[in-house]
N, C-alpha and C positions, 0 to 999 in steps of 0.2 A: 711608932714602935716598928721594929724590924725582926727578922728571923733571929738577930743576935741579941735582942732586948726583950723578948717575951717567951715564955715557957709554954709547952703543950698544955700544961695544967691550967695555966691563966686562959689559954684559948677555950679550953673546955669548960671552964668556969663562966667565962663571957658568953659563950654560946648557951650554956644552960640557962643563965640569967635572961638572956634574950627570949628563949623559949618560955620560961616561966612568967615572965612579964606579960606575955601575950596569951596565956593560957593554952599553949600549944601542946603540952605534954599529951594530951589526949589524941593528937594526931601523930605523934612521933613514935609510932610503933615500928619494930624492926622491919617488917613488910613494907611500910609505906616510906621508911627512909631508905631501904635497899633499892627500892624502885626509884626514888628521887635521885639517888646516886647514879643509877643506869641513865636515866633521862638527861641529867647534867652531863655525864660522859658522852652521850651521843651529841648534845649541843656543842661540847668541845670537839668532837670529831668533825662536825660540820665545817668548822673553820678551815680544816685541812683537806676535805673531801677532794677537791679537784686541783690541788697544788701538787707540783713536782717536789721532790725532797728538797731541792735547793729552795725553792719558793717558800716552803714551810719553815725554813730556817731564817728567812729575810723578810718577816712580817713588817708591815707598816705600822707605825705607832699606835693608831686608833685600833687596828686589828689585835695587836699584842695586848693592849689593854682589855679587849673583849675576851681573849683568850684566858687572860689572868683572872677575869671575873668568873668565867666558866669554871676555871680551875679551883677558885675560891668556893664556889658553890658546892663543888664536889667535897672539898675539905670541910666546910661548914656541915654538911649532912653527915659526913663520917664522924665529926666531933660528936654531933647529936646521937648518932648510932652507938658510939663508944659510951657515951653518957647513959643512954637508955638501957644498954646491956651491962653496964658497970664493967666496961673492958678498960683496963689500963693500957693505953695505946702505946706509950713509950716501952713498956716491958713487952708488949706484943710485937711491936715493930723490931726491937732488937733480938728477940728470940726468932722471928721469921728471917731476919738477916743472916743469922747463925746457921739457921736450917738451909738456907739457900747458898751459904758459903760451903756447907757440906755436900749439898746436891749438885754445886757447879764448882768443882776444884779449879782454881785459876790456872794451875799447869795443864789441865786437861781441857779446859773450854776456851782459853784465851784467843779471842778474835773469832769465835764461832758462835752460831745462834741457835743452835739445836735445843729441843727441849731435853731435860735431864734424862729422860727414859732412853734417848738415843746413846748416851754415853754408857748406860747401863748394859745396853746391848753389846757395846763395844769391848766389854770386859772390865768396865770400871766397878769400883766397889762402893759407889754411892747409892 
């Protein structure tokens, strides 16, 4: 299966089944899951810690696989957290993207990397 052939709902269902089959619901509190996401994010960052920007874009195949596995761990914990809190991820992601589009209007921010509050100070209406 690939990104083109599986839905977010199917991924959430598979993760819920995985957790249920192992009786891990008892451990999947929002606190524990949020901590797990942060821990996995730190493990992902370790792969890039001492690399230059260029080196970080040209990873060896085995390192790229490890990076993918860390990213998968983050996604899996995020799916579990969405399941635990009954959050519709697709709806929430699309709403957040719309909010970001309002906060960062392309004509105002194109090619810039400031936080949205910078543009508000500059007289923007976001």
